[in-house]
C-alpha positions as CSV (number, residue, x, y, z in Angstrom):
1,M,0.4,45.6,-28.5
2,E,2.9,42.9,-29.6
3,W,4.9,43.4,-26.3
4,I,1.7,43.0,-24.2
5,R,0.9,39.7,-25.9
6,F,4.5,38.5,-25.5
7,I,4.5,39.4,-21.8
8,A,1.1,37.7,-21.2
9,A,2.3,34.6,-23.1
10,A,5.6,34.6,-21.1
11,I,3.7,34.8,-17.8
12,C,1.4,32.0,-18.8
13,I,4.2,29.8,-20.0
14,S,6.4,30.6,-17.0
15,G,3.5,29.8,-14.7
16,G,2.8,26.5,-16.5
17,V,6.5,25.5,-16.3
18,F,6.5,26.4,-12.5
19,V,3.4,24.2,-11.9
20,M,5.0,21.4,-13.9
21,I,8.2,21.5,-12.0
22,S,6.3,21.7,-8.7
23,A,4.2,18.6,-9.8
24,A,7.4,16.7,-10.7
25,I,8.9,17.5,-7.3
26,G,5.6,16.5,-5.7
27,V,5.6,13.2,-7.6
28,Y,9.0,12.3,-6.2
29,R,8.5,13.7,-2.7
30,F,5.1,12.2,-1.8
31,S,5.1,8.7,-0.4
32,E,1.6,7.5,-1.2
33,C,0.4,6.7,-4.7
34,L,-2.8,8.7,-4.5
35,T,-1.0,11.9,-3.4
36,R,1.5,11.4,-6.2
37,M,-1.4,11.1,-8.6
38,H,-2.8,14.3,-7.3
39,A,0.4,16.1,-7.9
40,A,0.7,14.6,-11.4
41,A,-2.9,15.6,-12.2
42,M,-2.3,19.2,-11.1
43,G,0.7,19.4,-13.3
44,D,-1.2,17.8,-16.2
45,T,-4.2,20.0,-15.9
46,L,-3.0,23.3,-14.7
47,G,0.6,23.2,-16.0
48,L,-0.2,22.1,-19.5
49,G,-3.3,24.4,-19.6
50,L,-1.2,27.4,-18.8
51,I,1.6,26.5,-21.2
52,I,-0.9,25.9,-24.1
53,L,-2.8,29.1,-23.1
54,G,0.5,31.0,-23.4
55,L,1.2,29.4,-26.8
56,I,-2.3,30.4,-28.0
57,V,-1.7,34.0,-26.8
58,L,1.7,34.0,-28.5
59,F,0.7,32.6,-31.9
60,G,-2.6,34.4,-32.0
61,F,-5.8,32.9,-33.3
62,S,-5.1,30.6,-36.2
63,F,-5.2,27.0,-37.2
64,T,-2.4,26.3,-34.8
65,T,-4.7,27.6,-32.0
66,V,-7.4,25.1,-33.0
67,K,-4.9,22.3,-32.8
68,L,-3.7,23.4,-29.4
69,V,-7.3,23.7,-28.1
70,L,-7.9,20.1,-29.4
71,V,-4.8,18.9,-27.5
72,V,-6.1,20.5,-24.3
73,A,-9.5,19.0,-24.8
74,F,-7.9,15.6,-25.4
75,L,-5.7,15.8,-22.3
76,W,-8.5,17.1,-20.1
77,T,-10.8,14.2,-21.1
78,T,-8.2,11.4,-20.9
79,G,-6.4,12.6,-17.8
80,P,-9.3,12.1,-15.3
81,V,-10.2,8.7,-16.8
82,S,-6.6,7.4,-16.5
83,S,-6.4,8.9,-13.0
84,H,-9.6,7.2,-12.0
85,L,-8.4,3.8,-13.3
86,I,-5.1,4.1,-11.5
87,A,-6.8,5.1,-8.2
88,Q,-9.3,2.2,-8.6
89,M,-6.3,-0.1,-9.1
90,M,-4.6,1.2,-6.0
91,V,-7.7,0.8,-3.9
92,E,-8.0,-2.8,-5.1
93,K,-4.3,-3.4,-4.5
94,K,-4.6,-2.0,-0.9
95,K,-7.6,-4.4,-0.4
96,S,-5.5,-7.3,-1.6
97,I,-2.5,-6.2,0.5
98,V,-4.8,-6.1,3.6
99,L,-6.1,-9.6,2.7
100,I,-2.6,-10.9,2.3
101,I,-1.6,-9.4,5.7
102,I,-4.7,-10.9,7.3
103,L,-3.9,-14.3,5.8
104,A,-0.3,-14.1,6.9
105,L,-1.4,-13.2,10.4
106,K,-3.8,-16.2,10.5
107,I,-1.0,-18.5,9.4
108,L,1.3,-17.1,12.0
109,L,-1.3,-17.5,14.7
110,K,-1.8,-21.1,13.6
111,I,1.9,-21.8,13.7
112,L,2.3,-20.2,17.1
113,S,-0.7,-22.1,18.5
114,R,0.7,-25.3,17.1
115,I,4.1,-24.5,18.7
116,S,2.3,-23.7,22.0
117,Y,0.3,-26.9,21.7
118,M,3.5,-29.0,21.0
119,R,5.2,-27.3,23.9
120,N,2.3,-28.0,26.2
121,K,2.0,-31.5,24.8
122,K,5.6,-32.1,25.6
123,K,5.1,-30.7,29.1
124,F,2.0,-32.8,29.5
125,K,3.9,-35.9,28.3
126,E,6.7,-35.2,30.8
127,Y,4.1,-34.7,33.6
128,Y,2.3,-37.9,32.5
129,E,5.5,-39.9,32.5
130,E,6.4,-38.5,35.9
131,L,3.0,-39.4,37.2
132,E,3.3,-43.0,35.8
133,D,6.7,-43.3,37.5
134,R,5.2,-42.2,40.8
135,M,2.3,-44.6,40.4
136,Q,4.7,-47.5,39.6
137,N,6.8,-46.5,42.6
138,A,3.7,-46.4,44.8
139,E,2.5,-49.8,43.4
140,S,5.9,-51.4,43.9
141,Q,6.0,-50.0,47.5
142,S,2.4,-51.2,48.1
143,V,3.2,-54.6,46.6
144,A,6.3,-54.8,48.7
145,G,4.2,-53.8,51.7
146,M,1.6,-56.5,50.8
147,D,4.3,-59.1,50.5
148,A,5.6,-58.0,53.9
149,M,2.1,-58.3,55.3
150,N,1.6,-61.8,53.7
151,Y,4.9,-62.8,55.1
152,Y,3.9,-62.2,58.7
């Protein structure tokens, strides 16, 4: 009977350690915060649950078992709350990042439109000066022509 309890505890603890290692690898491999949180929550919930279940089976039902059950209850009540708060913070952060990107794009568009306006203004100024020169040339030619007409 003792060997069966020991084997059951070893299986539970080994399973819990495997889940915790998988969760740790998932936390480092996943790129997004919410997927990392999911991996950490799985390790927290299932991994610790299996490890503590294995310890409960190994030690038998005693005062230590009550303490371990209280630890599991504490972890299972605080884990979802902290995960929810972290997820809510990430959603708000993503919203603020999107707003920052939108503001940056608006500023960039204003700068580009201002550069385009200045470039067009410069072209317009050059065109206007060329037009004034043509008009002055035309006036001087017409004045010279008028003088020639008055001369005869």
